[in-house]
Structures are given as C-alpha cells and as structure tokens.
N, CA and C atoms as an extended XYZ file, in Angstrom:
561
Properties=species:S:1:pos:R:3:atomname:S:1:resname:S:1:resid:I:1 pbc="F F F"
N         2.224       14.207      -13.551 N   MET     1
C         2.471       12.984      -12.747 CA  MET     1
C         2.070       11.728      -13.539 C   MET     1
N         2.964       10.780      -13.460 N   ARG     2
C         2.703        9.462      -14.137 CA  ARG     2
C         2.841        8.451      -13.110 C   ARG     2
N         2.179        7.232      -13.544 N   PHE     3
C         2.058        6.183      -12.742 CA  PHE     3
C         2.426        4.914      -13.541 C   PHE     3
N         2.983        3.919      -12.704 N   ARG     4
C         3.340        2.587      -13.412 CA  ARG     4
C         3.552        1.633      -12.289 C   ARG     4
N         3.695        0.356      -12.713 N   LEU     5
C         4.034       -0.730      -11.852 CA  LEU     5
C         5.559       -0.682      -11.426 C   LEU     5
N         5.809       -0.918      -10.116 N   ALA     6
C         7.165       -0.989       -9.680 CA  ALA     6
C         7.960       -2.073      -10.264 C   ALA     6
N         9.279       -1.868      -10.277 N   THR     7
C        10.054       -3.095      -10.734 CA  THR     7
C        11.231       -3.244       -9.701 C   THR     7
N        11.971       -4.332       -9.730 N   LYS     8
C        13.238       -4.470       -8.842 CA  LYS     8
C        14.111       -3.296       -9.086 C   LYS     8
N        14.210       -2.699      -10.228 N   ALA     9
C        15.192       -1.592      -10.508 CA  ALA     9
C        14.719       -0.372       -9.778 C   ALA     9
N        13.574       -0.373       -9.238 N   ASP    10
C        13.107        0.815       -8.481 CA  ASP    10
C        13.462        0.737       -6.983 C   ASP    10
N        14.106       -0.339       -6.603 N   ALA    11
C        14.459       -0.523       -5.176 CA  ALA    11
C        15.126        0.533       -4.561 C   ALA    11
N        16.154        0.973       -5.050 N   ALA    12
C        16.922        2.134       -4.435 CA  ALA    12
C        16.114        3.403       -4.122 C   ALA    12
N        15.360        3.819       -5.150 N   ALA    13
C        14.435        5.072       -5.107 CA  ALA    13
C        13.360        4.760       -3.941 C   ALA    13
N        12.756        3.615       -3.999 N   LEU    14
C        11.752        3.249       -2.974 CA  LEU    14
C        12.267        3.272       -1.623 C   LEU    14
N        13.433        2.627       -1.484 N   LEU    15
C        14.219        2.445       -0.219 CA  LEU    15
C        14.469        3.926        0.240 C   LEU    15
N        14.846        4.797       -0.509 N   ALA    16
C        15.254        6.126       -0.037 CA  ALA    16
C        13.992        6.861        0.404 C   ALA    16
N        12.789        6.586       -0.118 N   ILE    17
C        11.611        7.162        0.345 CA  ILE    17
C        11.170        6.540        1.713 C   ILE    17
N        11.327        5.155        1.795 N   TYR    18
C        11.012        4.355        3.084 CA  TYR    18
C        11.982        4.798        4.184 C   TYR    18
N        13.300        5.127        4.035 N   LYS    19
C        14.247        5.277        5.042 CA  LYS    19
C        13.869        6.191        6.079 C   LYS    19
N        13.256        7.415        5.807 N   PRO    20
C        13.002        8.265        6.978 CA  PRO    20
C        11.862        7.708        7.796 C   PRO    20
N        10.917        6.923        7.180 N   TYR    21
C         9.825        6.407        7.979 CA  TYR    21
C        10.403        5.377        8.987 C   TYR    21
N        11.426        4.574        8.530 N   VAL    22
C        12.005        3.558        9.393 CA  VAL    22
C        12.805        4.304       10.547 C   VAL    22
N        13.669        5.206       10.037 N   GLU    23
C        14.620        5.820       11.085 CA  GLU    23
C        14.082        6.947       11.926 C   GLU    23
N        13.063        7.548       11.631 N   ASN    24
C        12.486        8.696       12.239 CA  ASN    24
C        11.093        8.693       12.776 C   ASN    24
N        10.341        7.732       12.410 N   THR    25
C         8.921        7.503       12.790 CA  THR    25
C         8.536        6.118       13.222 C   THR    25
N         7.276        6.067       13.841 N   ALA    26
C         6.792        4.759       14.229 CA  ALA    26
C         5.727        4.433       13.198 C   ALA    26
N         5.687        4.944       11.996 N   ILE    27
C         4.672        4.799       11.074 CA  ILE    27
C         4.942        3.177       10.551 C   ILE    27
N         6.237        2.834       10.487 N   THR    28
C         6.490        1.444       10.289 CA  THR    28
C         7.152        0.967       11.591 C   THR    28
N         6.877       -0.324       11.907 N   PHE    29
C         7.497       -0.803       13.129 CA  PHE    29
C         8.743       -1.565       12.881 C   PHE    29
N         9.322       -1.420       11.565 N   GLU    30
C        10.645       -1.895       11.293 CA  GLU    30
C        11.687       -1.048       12.045 C   GLU    30
N        12.580       -1.695       12.650 N   TYR    31
C        13.691       -0.935       13.493 CA  TYR    31
C        14.879       -0.629       12.547 C   TYR    31
N        15.170       -1.594       11.612 N   ASP    32
C        16.402       -1.438       10.696 CA  ASP    32
C        15.925       -1.326        9.237 C   ASP    32
N        16.616       -0.497        8.720 N   LEU    33
C        16.333       -0.250        7.153 CA  LEU    33
C        16.721       -1.526        6.397 C   LEU    33
N        15.866       -2.241        5.616 N   PRO    34
C        16.230       -3.386        4.913 CA  PRO    34
C        17.390       -3.025        3.869 C   PRO    34
N        17.984       -4.100        3.633 N   SER    35
C        19.156       -3.979        2.620 CA  SER    35
C        18.473       -3.755        1.146 C   SER    35
N        19.306       -3.275        0.272 N   LEU    36
C        18.764       -3.007       -1.133 CA  LEU    36
C        18.222       -4.352       -1.804 C   LEU    36
N        19.053       -5.324       -1.450 N   SER    37
C        18.651       -6.724       -2.159 CA  SER    37
C        17.331       -7.196       -1.502 C   SER    37
N        17.324       -6.907       -0.145 N   GLU    38
C        16.021       -7.456        0.538 CA  GLU    38
C        14.848       -6.655       -0.084 C   GLU    38
N        14.986       -5.413       -0.068 N   PHE    39
C        13.877       -4.569       -0.678 CA  PHE    39
C        13.591       -4.910       -2.018 C   PHE    39
N        14.467       -5.117       -2.899 N   ALA    40
C        14.247       -5.439       -4.283 CA  ALA    40
C        13.500       -6.708       -4.315 C   ALA    40
N        13.804       -7.771       -3.391 N   SER    41
C        13.138       -9.097       -3.297 CA  SER    41
C        11.690       -8.838       -2.904 C   SER    41
N        11.429       -7.869       -1.939 N   ARG    42
C        10.080       -7.669       -1.514 CA  ARG    42
C         9.208       -7.115       -2.724 C   ARG    42
N         9.797       -6.169       -3.543 N   ILE    43
C         9.029       -5.622       -4.652 CA  ILE    43
C         8.787       -6.684       -5.578 C   ILE    43
N         9.728       -7.498       -5.922 N   GLU    44
C         9.576       -8.576       -6.868 CA  GLU    44
C         8.458       -9.659       -6.305 C   GLU    44
N         8.537      -10.007       -5.141 N   GLN    45
C         7.552      -10.993       -4.715 CA  GLN    45
C         6.193      -10.396       -4.431 C   GLN    45
N         6.070       -9.249       -3.969 N   ILE    46
C         4.710       -8.747       -3.911 CA  ILE    46
C         4.242       -8.313       -5.291 C   ILE    46
N         5.009       -7.718       -6.050 N   GLY    47
C         4.555       -7.303       -7.377 CA  GLY    47
C         4.317       -8.425       -8.328 C   GLY    47
N         4.740       -9.634       -7.987 N   SER    48
C         4.393      -10.786       -8.895 CA  SER    48
C         2.885      -11.211       -8.772 C   SER    48
N         2.220      -10.808       -7.750 N   LYS    49
C         0.766      -11.090       -7.559 CA  LYS    49
C        -0.076       -9.907       -7.435 C   LYS    49
N         0.475       -8.902       -6.720 N   PHE    50
C        -0.473       -7.703       -6.368 CA  PHE    50
C        -0.063       -6.491       -6.999 C   PHE    50
N        -0.862       -5.530       -7.172 N   PRO    51
C        -0.483       -4.173       -7.636 CA  PRO    51
C         0.501       -3.613       -6.814 C   PRO    51
N         1.646       -3.105       -7.319 N   TYR    52
C         2.743       -2.403       -6.585 CA  TYR    52
C         3.044       -1.230       -7.455 C   TYR    52
N         2.465       -0.139       -7.058 N   LEU    53
C         2.509        1.154       -7.968 CA  LEU    53
C         3.395        2.173       -7.569 C   LEU    53
N         4.027        3.002       -8.463 N   VAL    54
C         4.924        4.086       -8.177 CA  VAL    54
C         4.340        5.318       -8.941 C   VAL    54
N         4.522        6.494       -8.277 N   ALA    55
C         4.103        7.753       -8.730 CA  ALA    55
C         5.428        8.521       -9.096 C   ALA    55
N         5.463        8.999      -10.428 N   LEU    56
C         6.600        9.659      -10.797 CA  LEU    56
C         6.384       11.135      -11.186 C   LEU    56
N         7.142       12.073      -10.791 N   GLU    57
C         7.034       13.523      -11.246 CA  GLU    57
C         8.336       13.899      -11.791 C   GLU    57
N         8.338       14.318      -13.063 N   ASN    58
C         9.455       14.585      -13.889 CA  ASN    58
C        10.537       13.403      -13.822 C   ASN    58
N         9.925       12.173      -14.038 N   GLU    59
C        10.715       10.943      -13.960 CA  GLU    59
C        11.371       10.524      -12.624 C   GLU    59
N        11.034       11.201      -11.536 N   LYS    60
C        11.434       10.946      -10.299 CA  LYS    60
C        10.424       10.273       -9.485 C   LYS    60
N        10.675        9.109       -8.885 N   ILE    61
C         9.672        8.455       -8.106 CA  ILE    61
C         9.503        9.224       -6.748 C   ILE    61
N         8.247        9.601       -6.600 N   ILE    62
C         7.885       10.463       -5.466 CA  ILE    62
C         6.963        9.735       -4.438 C   ILE    62
N         6.538        8.501       -4.737 N   GLY    63
C         5.761        7.759       -3.751 CA  GLY    63
C         5.404        6.353       -4.383 C   GLY    63
N         4.991        5.505       -3.526 N   TYR    64
C         4.555        4.245       -3.921 CA  TYR    64
C         3.525        3.734       -3.007 C   TYR    64
N         2.672        2.762       -3.466 N   ALA    65
C         1.601        2.097       -2.753 CA  ALA    65
C         1.482        0.809       -3.309 C   ALA    65
N         1.113       -0.136       -2.410 N   TYR    66
C         0.938       -1.619       -2.819 CA  TYR    66
C        -0.057       -2.373       -1.945 C   TYR    66
N        -0.470       -3.478       -2.447 N   ALA    67
C        -1.309       -4.383       -1.743 CA  ALA    67
C        -0.531       -5.667       -1.483 C   ALA    67
N        -0.755       -6.250       -0.314 N   SER    68
C        -0.060       -7.487        0.029 CA  SER    68
C        -0.906       -8.438        0.818 C   SER    68
N        -0.592       -9.613        0.930 N   PRO    69
C        -1.573      -10.596        1.559 CA  PRO    69
C        -1.761      -10.197        3.069 C   PRO    69
N        -3.028      -10.259        3.429 N   TYR    70
C        -3.482       -9.946        4.873 CA  TYR    70
C        -2.846      -11.133        5.784 C   TYR    70
N        -3.131      -12.276        5.403 N   ARG    71
C        -2.588      -13.551        6.117 CA  ARG    71
C        -2.404      -14.465        4.908 C   ARG    71
N        -1.640      -15.632        5.392 N   THR    72
C        -1.235      -16.609        4.430 CA  THR    72
C        -2.315      -17.806        4.167 C   THR    72
N        -3.246      -18.023        5.060 N   ARG    73
C        -4.249      -19.119        4.990 CA  ARG    73
C        -5.079      -18.902        3.883 C   ARG    73
N        -5.522      -19.995        3.142 N   ALA    74
C        -6.306      -19.882        1.822 CA  ALA    74
C        -7.600      -19.010        2.094 C   ALA    74
N        -8.360      -19.161        3.231 N   ALA    75
C        -9.545      -18.404        3.403 CA  ALA    75
C        -9.430      -16.892        3.338 C   ALA    75
N        -8.106      -16.362        3.555 N   TYR    76
C        -7.803      -14.901        3.423 CA  TYR    76
C        -7.490      -14.481        2.129 C   TYR    76
N        -7.534      -15.365        1.056 N   ASP    77
C        -7.112      -14.950       -0.124 CA  ASP    77
C        -7.807      -13.785       -0.857 C   ASP    77
N        -9.005      -13.421       -0.292 N   TRP    78
C        -9.854      -12.363       -0.959 CA  TRP    78
C        -9.618      -11.000       -0.269 C   TRP    78
N        -8.720      -10.930        0.712 N   VAL    79
C        -8.548       -9.626        1.442 CA  VAL    79
C        -7.054       -9.295        1.304 C   VAL    79
N        -6.850       -8.000        1.260 N   VAL    80
C        -5.409       -7.495        1.167 CA  VAL    80
C        -5.213       -6.534        2.258 C   VAL    80
N        -3.880       -6.210        2.607 N   GLU    81
C        -3.524       -5.147        3.385 CA  GLU    81
C        -2.776       -4.057        2.558 C   GLU    81
N        -3.039       -2.809        2.640 N   LEU    82
C        -2.433       -1.861        1.888 CA  LEU    82
C        -1.275       -0.996        2.560 C   LEU    82
N        -0.414       -0.568        1.783 N   SER    83
C         0.750        0.377        2.287 CA  SER    83
C         0.881        1.440        1.287 C   SER    83
N         1.308        2.598        1.848 N   ILE    84
C         1.622        3.712        1.057 CA  ILE    84
C         2.704        4.523        1.690 C   ILE    84
N         3.666        5.046        0.842 N   TYR    85
C         4.766        5.910        1.338 CA  TYR    85
C         4.916        6.919        0.311 C   TYR    85
N         5.116        8.095        0.781 N   LEU    86
C         5.436        9.223       -0.055 CA  LEU    86
C         6.779        9.888        0.416 C   LEU    86
N         7.426       10.422       -0.684 N   ASP    87
C         8.621       11.253       -0.458 CA  ASP    87
C         8.323       12.456        0.559 C   ASP    87
N         8.954       12.558        1.575 N   GLU    88
C         8.743       13.621        2.604 CA  GLU    88
C         8.420       15.012        1.986 C   GLU    88
N         9.127       15.246        0.936 N   ASN    89
C         8.991       16.555        0.307 CA  ASN    89
C         7.906       16.722       -0.706 C   ASN    89
N         7.138       15.658       -0.992 N   GLU    90
C         6.188       15.621       -1.991 CA  GLU    90
C         4.710       15.290       -1.448 C   GLU    90
N         4.522       15.347       -0.163 N   ARG    91
C         3.286       15.289        0.298 CA  ARG    91
C         2.403       16.392        0.115 C   ARG    91
N         1.108       16.252        0.099 N   GLN    92
C         0.036       17.240       -0.212 CA  GLN    92
C         0.065       17.710       -1.601 C   GLN    92
N         0.706       16.814       -2.598 N   HIS    93
C         0.482       17.232       -3.959 CA  HIS    93
C        -0.469       16.308       -4.810 C   HIS    93
N        -1.162       15.484       -4.062 N   GLY    94
C        -2.193       14.629       -4.654 CA  GLY    94
C        -1.615       13.311       -5.116 C   GLY    94
N        -0.395       12.862       -4.953 N   ALA    95
C         0.128       11.719       -5.379 CA  ALA    95
C        -0.402       10.541       -4.646 C   ALA    95
N        -0.621       10.752       -3.284 N   GLY    96
C        -1.152        9.664       -2.468 CA  GLY    96
C        -2.589        9.374       -2.947 C   GLY    96
N        -3.327       10.308       -3.070 N   THR    97
C        -4.748       10.107       -3.466 CA  THR    97
C        -4.778        9.454       -4.707 C   THR    97
N        -4.015        9.818       -5.765 N   GLN    98
C        -4.016        9.132       -7.044 CA  GLN    98
C        -3.528        7.768       -7.010 C   GLN    98
N        -2.436        7.478       -6.232 N   LEU    99
C        -1.953        6.109       -6.078 CA  LEU    99
C        -3.095        5.223       -5.533 C   LEU    99
N        -3.735        5.657       -4.462 N   TYR   100
C        -4.790        4.914       -3.733 CA  TYR   100
C        -6.084        4.681       -4.777 C   TYR   100
N        -6.331        5.642       -5.485 N   GLN   101
C        -7.519        5.471       -6.355 CA  GLN   101
C        -7.151        4.446       -7.374 C   GLN   101
N        -6.054        4.404       -7.952 N   LYS   102
C        -5.619        3.418       -8.959 CA  LYS   102
C        -5.441        1.945       -8.338 C   LYS   102
N        -4.821        2.011       -7.136 N   LEU   103
C        -4.654        0.752       -6.394 CA  LEU   103
C        -6.049        0.077       -6.051 C   LEU   103
N        -6.953        0.852       -5.543 N   LEU   104
C        -8.276        0.240       -5.213 CA  LEU   104
C        -9.000       -0.227       -6.479 C   LEU   104
N        -8.930        0.678       -7.532 N   ARG   105
C        -9.525        0.162       -8.734 CA  ARG   105
C        -8.985       -1.147       -9.288 C   ARG   105
N        -7.665       -1.251       -9.236 N   LEU   106
C        -7.066       -2.476       -9.709 CA  LEU   106
C        -7.500       -3.731       -8.793 C   LEU   106
N        -7.512       -3.562       -7.489 N   LEU   107
C        -7.768       -4.598       -6.608 CA  LEU   107
C        -9.377       -5.065       -6.794 C   LEU   107
N       -10.175       -4.078       -7.041 N   THR   108
C       -11.642       -4.423       -7.290 CA  THR   108
C       -11.730       -5.245       -8.545 C   THR   108
N       -10.949       -4.825       -9.673 N   LEU   109
C       -11.009       -5.621      -10.904 CA  LEU   109
C       -10.410       -7.080      -10.799 C   LEU   109
N        -9.425       -7.216       -9.803 N   LEU   110
C        -8.873       -8.385       -9.485 CA  LEU   110
C        -9.654       -9.337       -8.601 C   LEU   110
N       -10.890       -8.892       -8.221 N   ASN   111
C       -11.873       -9.663       -7.393 CA  ASN   111
C       -11.476       -9.677       -5.907 C   ASN   111
N       -10.617       -8.785       -5.451 N   TYR   112
C       -10.506       -8.807       -3.993 CA  TYR   112
C       -11.773       -8.122       -3.269 C   TYR   112
N       -12.164       -8.656       -2.161 N   GLN   113
C       -13.296       -8.243       -1.522 CA  GLN   113
C       -13.130       -7.200       -0.504 C   GLN   113
N       -12.030       -7.146        0.173 N   ARG   114
C       -11.858       -6.157        1.234 CA  ARG   114
C       -10.287       -5.730        1.224 C   ARG   114
N       -10.181       -4.442        1.595 N   ALA   115
C        -8.863       -3.977        1.762 CA  ALA   115
C        -8.751       -3.436        3.218 C   ALA   115
N        -7.606       -3.808        3.853 N   TYR   116
C        -7.381       -3.400        5.301 CA  TYR   116
C        -6.172       -2.377        5.299 C   TYR   116
N        -6.193       -1.432        6.180 N   ALA   117
C        -5.070       -0.799        6.424 CA  ALA   117
C        -4.830       -0.673        7.968 C   ALA   117
N        -3.520       -1.010        8.318 N   CYS   118
C        -3.060       -0.994        9.733 CA  CYS   118
C        -2.230        0.258        9.961 C   CYS   118
N        -2.741        1.150       10.827 N   ILE   119
C        -2.016        2.404       11.065 CA  ILE   119
C        -1.578        2.565       12.422 C   ILE   119
N        -0.291        3.008       12.567 N   THR   120
C         0.249        3.371       13.883 CA  THR   120
C        -0.608        4.447       14.537 C   THR   120
N        -0.865        4.270       15.822 N   SER   121
C        -1.639        5.271       16.487 CA  SER   121
C        -0.901        5.935       17.595 C   SER   121
N        -0.828        7.282       17.585 N   PRO   122
C        -1.693        8.236       16.920 CA  PRO   122
C        -1.176        8.591       15.516 C   PRO   122
N        -2.101        8.731       14.548 N   ASN   123
C        -1.685        9.211       13.226 CA  ASN   123
C        -3.015        9.748       12.563 C   ASN   123
N        -3.553       10.821       12.934 N   PRO   124
C        -4.773       11.332       12.513 CA  PRO   124
C        -4.678       11.661       10.956 C   PRO   124
N        -3.580       12.053       10.530 N   GLU   125
C        -3.514       12.326        9.006 CA  GLU   125
C        -3.703       11.071        8.198 C   GLU   125
N        -3.091       10.017        8.558 N   SER   126
C        -3.231        8.808        7.887 CA  SER   126
C        -4.776        8.212        8.064 C   SER   126
N        -5.247        8.346        9.118 N   ILE   127
C        -6.648        7.879        9.352 CA  ILE   127
C        -7.578        8.668        8.541 C   ILE   127
N        -7.405       10.102        8.539 N   GLY   128
C        -8.269       10.906        7.752 CA  GLY   128
C        -8.152       10.545        6.220 C   GLY   128
N        -6.887       10.373        5.750 N   PHE   129
C        -6.546       10.006        4.411 CA  PHE   129
C        -7.392        8.756        3.941 C   PHE   129
N        -7.367        7.719        4.828 N   HIS   130
C        -8.080        6.539        4.571 CA  HIS   130
C        -9.606        6.655        4.639 C   HIS   130
N       -10.097        7.477        5.522 N   GLN   131
C       -11.469        7.663        5.691 CA  GLN   131
C       -12.067        8.376        4.418 C   GLN   131
N       -11.292        9.308        3.806 N   LYS   132
C       -11.779        9.860        2.612 CA  LYS   132
C       -12.075        8.981        1.426 C   LYS   132
N       -11.594        7.719        1.509 N   PHE   133
C       -11.829        6.712        0.497 CA  PHE   133
C       -12.922        5.707        0.957 C   PHE   133
N       -13.432        6.051        2.234 N   GLY   134
C       -14.556        5.098        2.734 CA  GLY   134
C       -14.118        4.123        3.683 C   GLY   134
N       -12.877        4.075        4.069 N   PHE   135
C       -12.386        3.151        5.025 CA  PHE   135
C       -13.062        3.586        6.446 C   PHE   135
N       -13.367        2.467        7.184 N   GLN   136
C       -13.939        2.663        8.543 CA  GLN   136
C       -13.146        1.889        9.559 C   GLN   136
N       -13.002        2.429       10.697 N   GLN   137
C       -12.256        1.755       11.781 CA  GLN   137
C       -12.992        0.535       12.344 C   GLN   137
N       -12.241       -0.562       12.309 N   ILE   138
C       -12.913       -1.848       12.810 CA  ILE   138
C       -12.237       -2.444       13.969 C   ILE   138
N       -11.053       -1.703       14.416 N   GLY   139
C       -10.284       -2.192       15.612 CA  GLY   139
C        -9.220       -1.352       16.019 C   GLY   139
N        -8.959       -1.368       17.273 N   PHE   140
C        -7.820       -0.701       17.844 CA  PHE   140
C        -7.050       -1.620       18.867 C   PHE   140
N        -5.770       -1.786       18.694 N   PHE   141
C        -5.033       -2.533       19.486 CA  PHE   141
C        -4.120       -1.745       20.284 C   PHE   141
N        -4.265       -1.644       21.555 N   GLN   142
C        -3.479       -0.794       22.389 CA  GLN   142
C        -2.009       -1.356       22.626 C   GLN   142
N        -1.007       -0.602       22.668 N   ASN   143
C         0.312       -0.807       22.894 CA  ASN   143
C         0.819       -2.076       22.181 C   ASN   143
N         0.609       -2.001       20.910 N   SER   144
C         1.033       -3.167       20.028 CA  SER   144
C         2.392       -3.129       19.513 C   SER   144
N         3.036       -1.974       19.492 N   GLY   145
C         4.482       -1.873       18.954 CA  GLY   145
C         5.182       -0.962       19.843 C   GLY   145
N         6.462       -1.393       19.996 N   TYR   146
C         7.381       -0.678       20.937 CA  TYR   146
C         8.547       -0.058       20.047 C   TYR   146
N         8.696        1.255       19.964 N   LYS   147
C         9.821        1.864       19.141 CA  LYS   147
C        10.078        3.160       19.694 C   LYS   147
N        11.368        3.412       19.601 N   PHE   148
C        11.837        4.794       20.190 CA  PHE   148
C        11.561        4.873       21.718 C   PHE   148
N        11.548        3.824       22.448 N   GLY   149
C        11.238        3.958       23.934 CA  GLY   149
C         9.885        4.141       24.314 C   GLY   149
N         8.964        3.925       23.435 N   GLN   150
C         7.612        4.038       23.806 CA  GLN   150
C         6.630        3.043       23.025 C   GLN   150
N         5.498        2.945       23.627 N   TRP   151
C         4.541        1.939       22.981 CA  TRP   151
C         3.512        2.859       22.072 C   TRP   151
N         3.122        2.086       21.026 N   TYR   152
C         2.207        2.658       20.107 CA  TYR   152
C         1.059        1.747       19.911 C   TYR   152
N        -0.062        2.193       19.681 N   GLY   153
C        -1.244        1.363       19.279 CA  GLY   153
C        -1.387        1.218       17.835 C   GLY   153
N        -2.165        0.335       17.348 N   ILE   154
C        -2.526        0.245       15.949 CA  ILE   154
C        -4.046        0.355       15.720 C   ILE   154
N        -4.431        1.051       14.669 N   VAL   155
C        -5.826        1.135       14.300 CA  VAL   155
C        -6.011        0.365       13.014 C   VAL   155
N        -6.971       -0.519       12.993 N   TRP   156
C        -7.328       -1.242       11.821 CA  TRP   156
C        -8.542       -0.638       11.081 C   TRP   156
N        -8.379       -0.384        9.855 N   LEU   157
C        -9.349        0.119        8.922 CA  LEU   157
C        -9.830       -0.832        7.802 C   LEU   157
N       -10.988       -0.746        7.449 N   GLU   158
C       -11.544       -1.690        6.432 CA  GLU   158
C       -12.309       -0.969        5.311 C   GLU   158
N       -12.110       -1.463        4.110 N   LEU   159
C       -12.903       -0.958        2.975 CA  LEU   159
C       -13.387       -2.130        2.192 C   LEU   159
N       -14.779       -2.326        2.133 N   PRO   160
C       -15.258       -3.266        1.175 CA  PRO   160
C       -15.027       -2.877       -0.284 C   PRO   160
N       -14.613       -3.787       -1.057 N   LEU   161
C       -14.223       -3.468       -2.576 CA  LEU   161
C       -15.347       -3.922       -3.490 C   LEU   161
N       -16.041       -4.946       -3.114 N   GLN   162
C       -17.074       -5.508       -3.978 CA  GLN   162
C       -18.470       -5.240       -3.344 C   GLN   162
N       -19.540       -5.032       -4.336 N   THR   163
C       -20.791       -4.819       -3.912 CA  THR   163
C       -21.679       -6.011       -4.179 C   THR   163
N       -21.248       -6.938       -5.021 N   LYS   164
C       -22.007       -8.145       -5.481 CA  LYS   164
C       -21.791       -9.208       -4.428 C   LYS   164
N       -22.857      -10.008       -4.237 N   ALA   165
C       -22.790      -11.115       -3.299 CA  ALA   165
C       -21.944      -12.253       -3.935 C   ALA   165
N       -21.873      -12.404       -5.270 N   GLU   166
C       -21.171      -13.391       -5.873 CA  GLU   166
C       -19.607      -13.198       -5.833 C   GLU   166
N       -18.966      -14.294       -5.432 N   VAL   167
C       -17.493      -14.184       -5.129 CA  VAL   167
C       -16.782      -14.967       -6.242 C   VAL   167
N       -15.744      -14.259       -6.807 N   HIS   168
C       -14.891      -14.845       -7.854 CA  HIS   168
C       -13.588      -15.027       -7.247 C   HIS   168
N       -12.745      -15.860       -7.729 N   PRO   169
C       -11.454      -16.083       -7.223 CA  PRO   169
C       -10.491      -14.914       -7.541 C   PRO   169
N        -9.729      -14.415       -6.664 N   PRO   170
C        -8.813      -13.309       -6.914 CA  PRO   170
C        -7.944      -13.675       -7.973 C   PRO   170
N        -7.491      -12.640       -8.783 N   LYS   171
C        -6.543      -12.902       -9.828 CA  LYS   171
C        -5.250      -12.152       -9.616 C   LYS   171
N        -4.143      -12.594      -10.084 N   PRO   172
C        -2.963      -11.883      -10.047 CA  PRO   172
C        -2.914      -10.554      -10.984 C   PRO   172
N        -2.094       -9.714      -10.669 N   ILE   173
C        -2.046       -8.440      -11.461 CA  ILE   173
C        -1.760       -8.861      -12.846 C   ILE   173
N        -0.933       -9.857      -13.191 N   SER   174
C        -0.554      -10.238      -14.514 CA  SER   174
C        -1.823      -10.673      -15.414 C   SER   174
N        -3.016      -10.988      -14.625 N   ALA   175
C        -4.149      -11.237      -15.328 CA  ALA   175
C        -4.792      -10.115      -16.140 C   ALA   175
N        -4.494       -8.958      -15.743 N   LEU   176
C        -5.065       -7.769      -16.465 CA  LEU   176
C        -4.308       -7.544      -17.829 C   LEU   176
N        -5.073       -7.243      -18.784 N   SER   177
C        -4.514       -6.950      -20.079 CA  SER   177
C        -3.580       -5.661      -19.847 C   SER   177
N        -2.594       -5.541      -20.795 N   SER   178
C        -1.728       -4.394      -20.682 CA  SER   178
C        -2.606       -3.179      -21.007 C   SER   178
N        -3.571       -3.445      -21.977 N   GLN   179
C        -4.474       -2.232      -22.254 CA  GLN   179
C        -5.264       -1.686      -21.045 C   GLN   179
N        -5.898       -2.649      -20.273 N   LYS   180
C        -6.628       -2.359      -19.152 CA  LYS   180
C        -5.736       -1.719      -18.003 C   LYS   180
N        -4.618       -2.247      -17.862 N   LEU   181
C        -3.588       -1.646      -16.880 CA  LEU   181
C        -3.190       -0.304      -17.269 C   LEU   181
N        -2.826       -0.048      -18.410 N   THR   182
C        -2.518        1.335      -18.999 CA  THR   182
C        -3.693        2.314      -18.776 C   THR   182
N        -4.882        1.767      -19.179 N   GLU   183
C        -6.170        2.619      -18.903 CA  GLU   183
C        -6.294        3.147      -17.569 C   GLU   183
N        -6.054        2.169      -16.630 N   ILE   184
C        -6.254        2.614      -15.160 CA  ILE   184
C        -5.047        3.503      -14.733 C   ILE   184
N        -3.813        3.196      -15.016 N   LEU   185
C        -2.721        3.960      -14.638 CA  LEU   185
C        -2.686        5.350      -15.286 C   LEU   185
N        -3.237        5.468      -16.427 N   GLU   186
C        -3.280        6.858      -17.136 CA  GLU   186
C        -4.507        7.557      -16.835 C   GLU   186
N        -5.487        6.945      -16.164 N   SER   187
C        -6.682        7.776      -15.914 CA  SER   187
C        -6.617        8.691      -14.842 C   SER   187
C-alpha cells in the first residue's frame, strides 16, 4: 500500500468511492452526488491548506482521508474536522488506520490543537475506529439530519493533538518540506 497527497486528477476515483456513501447511506448527509468539477474543486481547495491523503493498492485509489476547517472564524484556526472514506470492497485491510495515522501526524506537525469527527448515529464501527486513536465523545445531537425518510443523530468526537501549553500558528500543508512529507507518507 502506498500513500500520497490527493490532486484534482484524483477526483473521478475519489468520487467513485464517495458515491455509495451518498446514495446508499446516511454516513454523509449529502443527498446528491457532487459533479466531477465540484468534487475536483473541493479537493483543490481543501488540499491547498490541509492534508488530503489517498491510499493506493496496486496503483488504484482505495481510500482517502482529509482535514478541513471546523468553522471559518479566526479563533477556530487551530482545530480541524476529519473525514475518511474507503472503497466498499477494501475495508478491513488497514488502509483506514494508516490514513488516519498519517493524517494525525501531519496535523500535529502543522500545529493544529484538536481534531474533531462528526459521525452519523448510529454508526458503532466508525465510533470504535475513532476511539482506537484516542478520540472521546464530547457531544450528541439528536435528530440532526433527515435522509431516506428518517432522522439521524450525530456524535461529536474530539482528539487533542498537542500536549504542550505553548500555541503556535497553524501552518498549511505546503509548509512541510517534501522530505518530511515523504517520510511520513512512507512510514
């Protein structure tokens, strides 16, 4: 398995992974699959500042994970929200664990303080996945999203990324040297 940063050219492969989540689950609250150009724009916009990673097996993208802004006001600049999606046929092979390990390590190096995950409830598999990294539940919002004719709650999980009291400004992914980035993606 190999890992690298996502590019706009990956949009079709990532959209193919995302499609069943939109069309068949409430894991995402999107009702309609984004267009290819919209999805490519999302990758470019998010990836210009935050780590947006893909996992490849035999040169085929089998999953992706990324950090995005939690909120847009300046005081939230030190916290991120995480997302991860795996090809339906590639789950339980360790790609998700490796993607998250690399993503969390990069976010820590970039001075982010906290990572949040918002999970549709019920989803014990995703909650368990996050808990193995040390995420703890900090909130539950009942009946927050309506999809497929029913209400779903959301669970908020949090992971502290820094242990030092000293706070440094967060850096964009481009601030990491290519050597450091390669070291993390290949470890």
